[in-house]
N, C-alpha and C positions, 0 to 999 in steps of 0.2 A: 289663916291670915285673912283680914278683911278685904272686901272688894275695892276699898279705897286704895290699896296697894297694888291692885291689878292694873297693869299698864296695857292700854289698847292702842291699836294703830292710829296714826294721825297723818292726814295728808299734808298738814302744815310742816310737821317734822320731816316728812319725806322730801318736801320741796326745799327746806333749809339744807338738808344733807346732800341732795343730788347735784347741786351746783348748776351751771358753772359759777365759780367763785370770782369775786365776791358776790354774795346773794343780797340783793337790795331788800331791806325790811319794808320800805315804802311800796315796792313792787309786789311783794308777797301780800301785804295788807290789802292792796287793790285786787289782787287775784282771788283772794279768799273772802273778801268782803268783811274784814276785821280791822281792828285798829293796829297801829304800829306797836303799841304797848302790848297787845295780845301776842304779836309776833315775838317781841322781846321776852315774854313770859315762856314761850316755847323754847327759845334759846337758853334761857336761864335753867329750865328743867333739864334740857339736854346736857348742860354743863354739870349739873348735879348728878347726872347718870354716868358721868365719866367722859363725855366728849370734850375735846379741846377746841374751842371756837373763839376766834379773835374778831373784834369789832373794828372796822376801818371806816373811813369817811365815805366809802362807796358801798359798804354793806358788810355782811358776815363771811368769814373765811373759816372753814372747818379744817383744822390742822391735825386732828387725831381722833380716833374712834375706839371705844372699848370693844373688846372681843366678846360681845354679849349678843345673843339672838333676840334683840328687841323686835316687836311686831313690825315697826316701820322699816326695818332692815330686810324683811323677808318677802318672798314672792308668794306667800300663802296667807290666809286669814289666821290670826293668832292673837293670844293674850300672853302676857309675861308676868310672872310673880317671882321676885327675888328669892322668896322662901315660902314654902307651903307644906302642908302635911303630906299630900300626894297629888300629883297632877290628875290621877284617876278620879279623885273626889271632886276636883274643880271641873273636870270635863263633863261630868254628868249634868252640870248646871249651865253649860254653854250651848250655843247654837250648833247645829250640825256643821261639820267640816270646819270647825274653828279649833285650832290647836291650842291646848293648854301647855305652856312651857314654864319650867321652873329653874331658877338658878341652883337651888338645893331643895331637897325634900327631907322633912323630919321623919316621915313614916312611909318611905317609898315601898311599894309592894312588888313582890315577885310571884312566881307561880306557887301553888299549893300552900299559900299562907306565908311564904318566906318573905323576909324583908329585903329591900334593895338598897345597898349602900349608896348614898347620893350626895357626896360632897361637891363643892363648887368645881366647875370645870367639865362636868359631864353634860350630855344631852338627855334631858328628862322631859318627855312629851307624852300627851294623851290626846286622842281625837275622837269626838262623839259622832255617831252615825245613826240616823233613824232609817231603818230599812226592814221591810217584812221579808224574813228569810226563814228557811227551815232550820231547825236546830243543828242539823248536820252541816249546812252551809255556814252557820254562825260560828261553829267550832273551827272552821277553816280560815277565819279572818286573819289569823296570824301569818298564813302562808304568803299572801301578797306583800305584807310588810317586810318579812324576811327577804323575799325576793328583791324588793326595792333596795333595801340596805346592802344586800350582798352585791348588787350591781354597782352601787356607788363605791363600795369598798374595793371592788376589783379595779375600778377606774383609778383609785388612789394607790393601787399597788399592794393592797392587803388581801391575802387569800384566806378568807374565813369560810367556815363550814357551819351549816345549821345542824343542831342537835336538839330534837324536840323544838322548843320555842326559844332556844338560845343560839348565840353566835360565838363560835370558838376559833381560836388561832393556836394551833399546836397544843390543843388540850386546855388552853387558858381562856376563860370566859371574857368576851369583849362586849357583849350586849345581850339583851333579851326582850321578848315581846310578851305582853300580857293582854288577854281579852276578857272583858266582863260584859255579860249580856243580860237583857231584861226582856221578858215576854210572858206568854201564857199559852197553854194548850199546845206545847211543843213547837211554838213559833217565836222567833226572835223579832222584837219590835224596835229595840234600840240596843246599841252596843257602844262600848268605849274600848278603843284599841290603844294600848300604851307601849312606849318604846323607851328603853334605857340603853344608852350607848356610852361607853367609857372613852372620852376624848382626850382630855388632859387633866383629869381629876386623879387624885390618889386612889389606888385600888387595893382591895384586900388580897390576901395570899391566894394564889391560884387563878387570879384574874390578870387581864392585860388591858392597856389603853392604846389608843392610836398614837399618842405621844411616845410611848415606849417603843412602838413599832416603827414609827416614821421620823421621830425627832420633833422638829417644829411642826405644829398643827394649829389651825384656827378653829375654835368652836363655832364662831359665826359662819365661817365658810362651809364647815361640815353641815350645819343646819340648813344653809341655803341650798345645798345639794340634796340632802337626805329628805327633808320634809316635802318638797314638791314631788319627789319620786314616790314617796309613800302614798301621798294622796292620789297620784295618777294610777298606781297599781291597785289601790283599793277600789277606785271608781271602775276600773277595768274588770276587776273581780266581780263587783256587784252587777255590772251589766251582763256579764256571763251567767251569773247565778240566776238573775231574773229570766233570762232567755231559757235556761235549762229547766226552771221550775214552772214555766207556763204550761 
């Protein structure tokens, strides 16, 4: 997918969506130093992306939001692609600590060359990191990600267990982590950490989703909780690794 379809964060969209409502287009134009037409274009784009926004004499009122982890909805730095080959491919070309998120993947990757079934409704993300690490430390990058997701799942009432780089509930696969590294002379210089989590997407035989376990579940709310936790645990792991390898 071309970068033209890659959606990036927008402070104007965040301001439109945060309220309090109604949000004055004139006030937003003054706040960001843009025209009211430019504000209206942001509103129009949000409507095309599934938001329900009503225009009133006093401003815009947001009446409905899609259950989609768009960048301006998240507490982390991110880009969003409705569809892509793999978030791993996208992430290699992003800035460090910028999540690549996809609505669906055509060629999602799993471990040992396996494919990852990636229909709409799942959480498919990858995060690039530039850090000089030993190869041994690089191979452990999946551990803080698994730890972060397991903690959030416990808070949601889901008792998952890690098996290698996968997450399982009663023997059924709920998610998985993939790490790809780049470096030389036995040293990691850059890595991309990927996470696939079945939220409310259809799953293959032998797998399970959060929706199957919990009933009603929001993909956006899961992303809001999981992604900052993943970033926090990875940063903590890297600080520890740097201290250990000095």
